[in-house]
MIVO-175005 format. One record per residue (C-alpha): residue number from 1; residue in three letters; chain; x, z, y. Coordinates in steps of 0.5 Angstrom, whole numbers, plus 500, padded with zeros to 3 digits. Last residue first. Example, Ala and Ser with C-alpha at 12.3 -4.5 7.8 and 13.67 -1.06 7.14 Angstrom:
BEGIN
[2, SER, A, [527, 514, 498]],
[1, ALA, A, [525, 516, 491]],
//
This chain:
BEGIN
[402, GLU, A, [880, 240, 549]],
[401, SER, A, [883, 244, 555]],
[400, ILE, A, [889, 244, 558]],
[399, ILE, A, [893, 239, 555]],
[398, GLU, A, [900, 237, 557]],
[397, LEU, A, [902, 230, 559]],
[396, SER, A, [910, 230, 560]],
[395, THR, A, [915, 227, 564]],
[394, GLU, A, [921, 231, 565]],
[393, LYS, A, [921, 238, 568]],
[392, ASP, A, [925, 242, 573]],
[391, MET, A, [922, 238, 579]],
[390, ILE, A, [915, 239, 578]],
[389, LEU, A, [910, 234, 581]],
[388, ASN, A, [903, 235, 578]],
[387, TYR, A, [898, 229, 577]],
[386, ILE, A, [892, 232, 574]],
[385, VAL, A, [888, 228, 569]],
[384, ILE, A, [881, 229, 567]],
[383, ILE, A, [878, 226, 561]],
[382, GLU, A, [872, 222, 559]],
[381, GLU, A, [876, 218, 554]],
[380, GLY, A, [872, 212, 556]],
[379, LYS, A, [872, 213, 564]],
[378, VAL, A, [879, 217, 566]],
[377, TYR, A, [878, 221, 572]],
[376, PHE, A, [884, 222, 576]],
[375, PHE, A, [886, 228, 580]],
[374, SER, A, [892, 228, 585]],
[373, ASN, A, [896, 234, 586]],
[372, ASN, A, [902, 230, 588]],
[371, GLU, A, [901, 223, 591]],
[370, ILE, A, [901, 217, 587]],
[369, LYS, A, [904, 211, 590]],
[368, VAL, A, [899, 205, 589]],
[367, GLU, A, [903, 199, 586]],
[366, LYS, A, [898, 198, 580]],
[365, SER, A, [892, 198, 585]],
[364, LEU, A, [888, 194, 581]],
[363, ASP, A, [892, 190, 576]],
[362, LYS, A, [888, 190, 570]],
[361, SER, A, [882, 187, 574]],
[360, LEU, A, [875, 187, 573]],
[359, TYR, A, [872, 189, 567]],
[358, LYS, A, [878, 193, 565]],
[357, ASN, A, [877, 198, 571]],
[356, PHE, A, [883, 201, 574]],
[355, TYR, A, [885, 205, 581]],
[354, ILE, A, [878, 206, 583]],
[353, ASN, A, [878, 210, 590]],
[352, ASN, A, [875, 216, 594]],
[351, ASN, A, [873, 221, 589]],
[350, ASP, A, [878, 219, 584]],
[349, TYR, A, [878, 213, 579]],
[348, VAL, A, [881, 210, 572]],
[347, SER, A, [877, 206, 568]],
[346, GLU, A, [875, 203, 561]],
[345, ILE, A, [881, 207, 558]],
[344, GLN, A, [880, 207, 550]],
[343, LYS, A, [886, 210, 546]],
[342, LEU, A, [890, 215, 550]],
[341, HIS, A, [897, 218, 549]],
[340, LYS, A, [901, 211, 550]],
[339, SER, A, [896, 208, 555]],
[338, LEU, A, [896, 214, 560]],
[337, VAL, A, [904, 214, 561]],
[336, ASN, A, [903, 206, 562]],
[335, PHE, A, [897, 208, 567]],
[334, LEU, A, [902, 213, 571]],
[333, GLU, A, [907, 208, 571]],
[332, LYS, A, [903, 203, 574]],
[331, PHE, A, [900, 208, 579]],
[330, HIS, A, [906, 209, 582]],
[329, PHE, A, [912, 214, 582]],
[328, GLU, A, [915, 221, 584]],
[327, GLN, A, [920, 225, 580]],
[326, LYS, A, [920, 230, 575]],
[325, ARG, A, [913, 229, 572]],
[324, LYS, A, [908, 233, 569]],
[323, LEU, A, [901, 230, 567]],
[322, ILE, A, [896, 235, 567]],
[321, PHE, A, [890, 234, 562]],
[320, ILE, A, [883, 236, 562]],
[319, ARG, A, [878, 235, 557]],
[318, LYS, A, [871, 235, 561]],
[317, SER, A, [866, 241, 561]],
[316, CYS, A, [870, 245, 566]],
[315, PHE, A, [869, 239, 571]],
[314, SER, A, [863, 236, 572]],
[313, CYS, A, [859, 241, 569]],
[312, LEU, A, [854, 238, 564]],
[311, PRO, A, [855, 243, 558]],
[310, ASN, A, [854, 249, 564]],
[309, LYS, A, [859, 255, 561]],
[308, GLU, A, [855, 261, 560]],
[307, ALA, A, [853, 266, 565]],
[306, PRO, A, [857, 272, 568]],
[305, GLU, A, [854, 278, 567]],
[304, THR, A, [849, 281, 572]],
[303, MET, A, [849, 286, 578]],
[302, LEU, A, [843, 286, 583]],
[301, PHE, A, [843, 289, 590]],
[300, LYS, A, [836, 290, 593]],
[299, LYS, A, [835, 292, 601]],
[298, LYS, A, [837, 287, 606]],
[297, ASN, A, [833, 282, 602]],
[296, PHE, A, [837, 280, 596]],
[295, ILE, A, [845, 282, 595]],
[294, TYR, A, [848, 280, 589]],
[293, PHE, A, [854, 282, 584]],
[292, ASN, A, [857, 278, 579]],
[291, ARG, A, [861, 282, 573]],
[290, LYS, A, [867, 284, 570]],
[289, LYS, A, [867, 291, 572]],
[288, ILE, A, [873, 292, 576]],
[287, TYR, A, [874, 285, 579]],
[286, SER, A, [867, 285, 581]],
[285, LEU, A, [867, 292, 584]],
[284, TYR, A, [873, 289, 588]],
[283, MET, A, [869, 283, 590]],
[282, PHE, A, [863, 288, 591]],
[281, SER, A, [866, 291, 596]],
[280, ALA, A, [868, 285, 600]],
[279, VAL, A, [861, 283, 599]],
[278, ILE, A, [858, 290, 602]],
[277, ALA, A, [863, 289, 608]],
[276, ASN, A, [861, 282, 610]],
[275, THR, A, [853, 284, 609]],
[274, THR, A, [855, 289, 615]],
[273, CYS, A, [859, 284, 619]],
[272, ILE, A, [853, 279, 619]],
[271, SER, A, [854, 272, 620]],
[270, PRO, A, [849, 268, 623]],
[269, ILE, A, [844, 263, 620]],
[268, ILE, A, [844, 256, 624]],
[267, ASN, A, [837, 253, 622]],
[266, GLY, A, [835, 251, 629]],
[265, ILE, A, [842, 248, 631]],
[264, ILE, A, [841, 243, 625]],
[263, SER, A, [834, 241, 627]],
[262, GLN, A, [836, 240, 634]],
[261, SER, A, [842, 236, 632]],
[260, GLU, A, [838, 231, 628]],
[259, PHE, A, [834, 230, 634]],
[258, PHE, A, [840, 228, 638]],
[257, SER, A, [843, 224, 633]],
[256, ASN, A, [849, 226, 628]],
[255, PRO, A, [856, 225, 630]],
[254, GLU, A, [862, 222, 626]],
[253, ILE, A, [868, 226, 627]],
[252, ASN, A, [874, 223, 630]],
[251, PHE, A, [877, 230, 633]],
[250, TYR, A, [877, 229, 640]],
[249, LYS, A, [870, 225, 639]],
[248, ALA, A, [867, 231, 636]],
[247, ARG, A, [869, 235, 641]],
[246, ILE, A, [866, 231, 647]],
[245, LEU, A, [860, 230, 642]],
[244, ALA, A, [859, 238, 642]],
[243, SER, A, [859, 238, 649]],
[242, TYR, A, [854, 233, 649]],
[241, TYR, A, [849, 236, 644]],
[240, VAL, A, [850, 243, 647]],
[239, LEU, A, [848, 241, 655]],
[238, ASN, A, [843, 236, 653]],
[237, MET, A, [840, 241, 648]],
[236, CYS, A, [839, 247, 653]],
[235, CYS, A, [836, 242, 659]],
[234, ILE, A, [831, 239, 654]],
[233, ASN, A, [829, 246, 652]],
[232, ASP, A, [826, 246, 645]],
[231, LYS, A, [833, 248, 642]],
[230, ASP, A, [832, 254, 646]],
[229, PHE, A, [838, 258, 649]],
[228, ILE, A, [837, 264, 654]],
[227, ILE, A, [841, 264, 660]],
[226, GLU, A, [841, 270, 665]],
[225, LYS, A, [845, 270, 671]],
[224, LYS, A, [847, 263, 672]],
[223, ASN, A, [839, 261, 673]],
[222, PHE, A, [840, 254, 669]],
[221, THR, A, [838, 247, 672]],
[220, SER, A, [845, 246, 675]],
[219, ILE, A, [848, 246, 668]],
[218, ASN, A, [844, 240, 666]],
[217, GLU, A, [847, 236, 671]],
[216, LYS, A, [854, 238, 670]],
[215, ILE, A, [853, 237, 662]],
[214, ILE, A, [850, 230, 664]],
[213, LYS, A, [857, 228, 668]],
[212, ILE, A, [861, 231, 662]],
[211, LYS, A, [858, 226, 658]],
[210, GLU, A, [859, 220, 663]],
[209, GLY, A, [866, 222, 663]],
[208, ILE, A, [867, 222, 656]],
[207, GLU, A, [864, 215, 655]],
[206, LYS, A, [869, 212, 661]],
[205, ASN, A, [875, 215, 658]],
[204, LYS, A, [879, 219, 663]],
[203, PHE, A, [878, 226, 659]],
[202, PHE, A, [882, 223, 653]],
[201, GLU, A, [888, 221, 657]],
[200, SER, A, [892, 227, 657]],
[199, ASN, A, [892, 227, 650]],
[198, GLN, A, [896, 233, 647]],
[197, THR, A, [890, 238, 648]],
[196, GLU, A, [891, 245, 648]],
[195, GLN, A, [887, 246, 654]],
[194, PHE, A, [881, 243, 651]],
[193, SER, A, [876, 249, 652]],
[192, GLN, A, [880, 253, 657]],
[191, LYS, A, [880, 247, 662]],
[190, LEU, A, [873, 245, 660]],
[189, ILE, A, [870, 251, 662]],
[188, GLU, A, [874, 252, 668]],
[187, GLU, A, [872, 245, 671]],
[186, ILE, A, [865, 247, 669]],
[185, GLU, A, [864, 253, 673]],
[184, LEU, A, [865, 260, 670]],
[183, ASN, A, [859, 264, 671]],
[182, GLU, A, [860, 269, 666]],
[181, LYS, A, [854, 267, 662]],
[180, LEU, A, [856, 260, 662]],
[179, LYS, A, [862, 262, 658]],
[178, GLU, A, [857, 265, 652]],
[177, LEU, A, [853, 259, 653]],
[176, PHE, A, [859, 254, 652]],
[175, VAL, A, [862, 258, 646]],
[174, GLU, A, [856, 259, 642]],
[173, LYS, A, [852, 253, 643]],
[172, ALA, A, [858, 248, 644]],
[171, TRP, A, [862, 251, 638]],
[170, VAL, A, [855, 251, 633]],
[169, LEU, A, [854, 244, 635]],
[168, CYS, A, [862, 242, 634]],
[167, HIS, A, [861, 245, 627]],
[166, LYS, A, [855, 242, 625]],
[165, PHE, A, [859, 235, 627]],
[164, GLU, A, [863, 236, 621]],
[163, THR, A, [871, 237, 620]],
[162, PRO, A, [872, 242, 625]],
[161, TYR, A, [879, 245, 627]],
[160, SER, A, [879, 251, 630]],
[159, ARG, A, [872, 252, 627]],
[158, ILE, A, [867, 257, 629]],
[157, THR, A, [866, 261, 623]],
[156, CYS, A, [861, 263, 618]],
[155, VAL, A, [856, 257, 619]],
[154, PRO, A, [850, 257, 614]],
[153, ILE, A, [845, 251, 615]],
[152, ASP, A, [838, 253, 613]],
[151, GLU, A, [834, 247, 610]],
[150, LYS, A, [837, 248, 603]],
[149, ILE, A, [839, 244, 598]],
[148, LYS, A, [842, 249, 592]],
[147, GLU, A, [848, 247, 589]],
[146, PRO, A, [848, 247, 581]],
[145, ILE, A, [853, 253, 579]],
[144, CYS, A, [858, 250, 573]],
[143, ASP, A, [863, 248, 579]],
[142, PHE, A, [864, 255, 580]],
[141, CYS, A, [866, 256, 573]],
[140, GLU, A, [862, 259, 567]],
[139, ASN, A, [864, 263, 561]],
[138, GLN, A, [871, 264, 558]],
[137, TYR, A, [874, 262, 565]],
[136, ASP, A, [875, 269, 568]],
[135, PHE, A, [870, 267, 574]],
[134, TYR, A, [867, 273, 577]],
[133, LEU, A, [862, 272, 583]],
[132, SER, A, [861, 276, 589]],
[131, GLN, A, [854, 275, 593]],
[130, GLY, A, [851, 275, 599]],
[129, LEU, A, [844, 275, 603]],
[128, PHE, A, [843, 278, 610]],
[127, GLY, A, [845, 272, 614]],
[126, THR, A, [849, 267, 609]],
[125, SER, A, [855, 271, 605]],
[124, GLY, A, [860, 269, 600]],
[123, GLY, A, [865, 272, 595]],
[122, ASP, A, [869, 269, 590]],
[121, ILE, A, [873, 273, 585]],
[120, LEU, A, [878, 268, 581]],
[119, LEU, A, [882, 270, 575]],
[118, THR, A, [888, 265, 573]],
[117, ASN, A, [887, 260, 567]],
[116, THR, A, [892, 256, 571]],
[115, LEU, A, [888, 250, 570]],
[114, LEU, A, [881, 254, 572]],
[113, CYS, A, [885, 257, 578]],
[112, ARG, A, [886, 250, 581]],
[111, LYS, A, [879, 248, 579]],
[110, ASN, A, [876, 254, 583]],
[109, VAL, A, [880, 253, 589]],
[108, TYR, A, [878, 246, 590]],
[107, LYS, A, [871, 248, 589]],
[106, ARG, A, [872, 253, 594]],
[105, ALA, A, [875, 248, 599]],
[104, GLU, A, [869, 244, 598]],
[103, ASN, A, [864, 249, 598]],
[102, ASN, A, [865, 252, 605]],
[101, ASP, A, [866, 259, 608]],
[100, LEU, A, [872, 261, 604]],
[99, CYS, A, [873, 269, 602]],
[98, ASN, A, [877, 267, 595]],
[97, PHE, A, [880, 273, 592]],
[96, VAL, A, [885, 270, 587]],
[95, VAL, A, [888, 274, 581]],
[94, ASP, A, [894, 274, 576]],
[93, PHE, A, [898, 269, 581]],
[92, GLN, A, [904, 265, 580]],
[91, ARG, A, [900, 259, 577]],
[90, PHE, A, [896, 258, 583]],
[89, PHE, A, [903, 255, 587]],
[88, SER, A, [905, 251, 581]],
[87, TYR, A, [898, 248, 580]],
[86, ASP, A, [898, 245, 588]],
[85, PHE, A, [897, 248, 595]],
[84, GLU, A, [896, 244, 601]],
[83, ASN, A, [888, 244, 600]],
[82, ILE, A, [889, 252, 602]],
[81, ASN, A, [891, 249, 609]],
[80, GLN, A, [897, 253, 611]],
[79, ILE, A, [899, 259, 615]],
[78, LEU, A, [902, 263, 609]],
[77, ALA, A, [902, 271, 610]],
[76, ARG, A, [906, 275, 605]],
[75, ILE, A, [903, 282, 606]],
[74, GLU, A, [907, 288, 604]],
[73, ILE, A, [905, 294, 606]],
[72, ASN, A, [909, 300, 604]],
[71, GLU, A, [911, 301, 612]],
[70, SER, A, [904, 303, 613]],
[69, ILE, A, [899, 302, 619]],
[68, LYS, A, [904, 297, 623]],
[67, LYS, A, [905, 293, 617]],
[66, TYR, A, [897, 292, 617]],
[65, LYS, A, [897, 289, 624]],
[64, THR, A, [903, 284, 622]],
[63, SER, A, [899, 282, 616]],
[62, ALA, A, [892, 281, 620]],
[61, VAL, A, [896, 277, 626]],
[60, SER, A, [899, 272, 621]],
[59, SER, A, [893, 271, 617]],
[58, LYS, A, [889, 270, 623]],
[57, HIS, A, [893, 265, 627]],
[56, LYS, A, [894, 266, 634]],
[55, LYS, A, [889, 263, 639]],
[54, ILE, A, [886, 270, 641]],
[53, ASP, A, [890, 276, 639]],
[52, ILE, A, [890, 279, 645]],
[51, ASP, A, [882, 279, 645]],
[50, SER, A, [882, 283, 639]],
[49, PHE, A, [882, 282, 631]],
[48, LEU, A, [882, 286, 625]],
[47, PHE, A, [875, 288, 626]],
[46, GLN, A, [872, 281, 624]],
[45, ARG, A, [865, 281, 626]],
[44, ASN, A, [864, 281, 634]],
[43, LEU, A, [871, 278, 635]],
[42, ASN, A, [870, 272, 631]],
[41, THR, A, [867, 268, 637]],
[40, LEU, A, [873, 269, 642]],
[39, GLU, A, [877, 265, 637]],
[38, ILE, A, [882, 267, 632]],
[37, ILE, A, [886, 261, 629]],
[36, ASP, A, [885, 258, 622]],
[35, TYR, A, [890, 256, 617]],
[34, ASP, A, [889, 262, 612]],
[33, VAL, A, [893, 264, 606]],
[32, LEU, A, [894, 272, 604]],
[31, THR, A, [899, 274, 599]],
[30, PHE, A, [899, 281, 596]],
[29, ARG, A, [902, 288, 596]],
[28, THR, A, [899, 294, 598]],
[27, ILE, A, [893, 295, 594]],
[26, LYS, A, [892, 303, 595]],
[25, ASN, A, [885, 302, 594]],
[24, LEU, A, [884, 303, 602]],
[23, TYR, A, [888, 298, 603]],
[22, LEU, A, [885, 293, 598]],
[21, VAL, A, [878, 295, 601]],
[20, LYS, A, [881, 293, 608]],
[19, ILE, A, [884, 287, 606]],
[18, LEU, A, [877, 285, 603]],
[17, GLU, A, [873, 287, 610]],
[16, CYS, A, [878, 282, 614]],
[15, GLY, A, [877, 277, 608]],
[14, ILE, A, [869, 277, 609]],
[13, GLY, A, [869, 275, 616]],
[12, GLY, A, [875, 271, 616]],
[11, ALA, A, [882, 272, 613]],
[10, GLY, A, [881, 267, 608]],
[9, ILE, A, [884, 266, 601]],
[8, VAL, A, [887, 273, 598]],
[7, LEU, A, [892, 272, 592]],
[6, ILE, A, [894, 278, 588]],
[5, SER, A, [900, 279, 583]],
[4, LYS, A, [898, 285, 579]],
[3, ASP, A, [901, 291, 578]],
[2, SER, A, [897, 295, 583]],
[1, MET, A, [891, 292, 580]],
//
């Protein structure tokens, strides 16, 4: 593997362990991508980080610390969201180790690896369960695997930039209660928790002020020497719920109801460092053995061959085209290019908008500017078109899969 171009995505629980595994196997050159910063709650399972690293970026700290171990280590640390990287970025790698903790980002990586025919090793854990999946795109892809609907909600990390209300709830439960055990007053808690806010008017909002008042009232009911969280204790839940509401308000996240939040809090599964270490080792084995590995019930390990492609997969079962363009353009121009190559176009849409529908209007969204790295689904031809801005290429429509 030492002669391969390697990308590691995520420097969290599994990512930290994987970097160690690569180093121990003399893999000293790779690119590391992670946008998150280090939080206090990371320290019990992400061994690379310590107190002095809090509020620093994970990828930068990981790179710096390993370079201190050996001068031969070359880790290119990128502090960016993985969704910012396009087809051109992924095609420079031979293998991608994916250590992300949410399915949306994993699907994004899966699509880019499929488009560039880049080997993907995907690792994940939930409590004592874990897996490492091997995707060479001769068989199934990540999108081929049906999503399981669970009551349990795994939260691997307390997010620095939450996107869902459950992230705010976990933050409130873990961070606030941990700080209260140290007998900090509410003013100091709020100062530390929101010290980086750039909106000084935020806490002057009447609605926010009422939530802070409720938090203060509920704190006064606790014995500060020992706080044991109980989701059925109304004071505990008030403290966590209204703290989460404040955080959600700041990040413009739609909150869940109080009763929904009780259910979410009760089903959070902790990230276990031992499981993460095993999964990281399995990811390396997946590369060597070309197999999937699973952890069951704390004791049972299973190795399987990759499954066949799912004929109903929403991605790899479709014909895929990449539209390469030298300069930016609008949907009208995109539609004209598609019309020259495709016979039947009933509609063109993405995950958020319908850009064209022949039964409604032929002028629908024609003047919309097309962003680089955009996906379009073409109904009628049943294909997927990916728009990619490549400055050294003239306009072309490249077939990736038939």
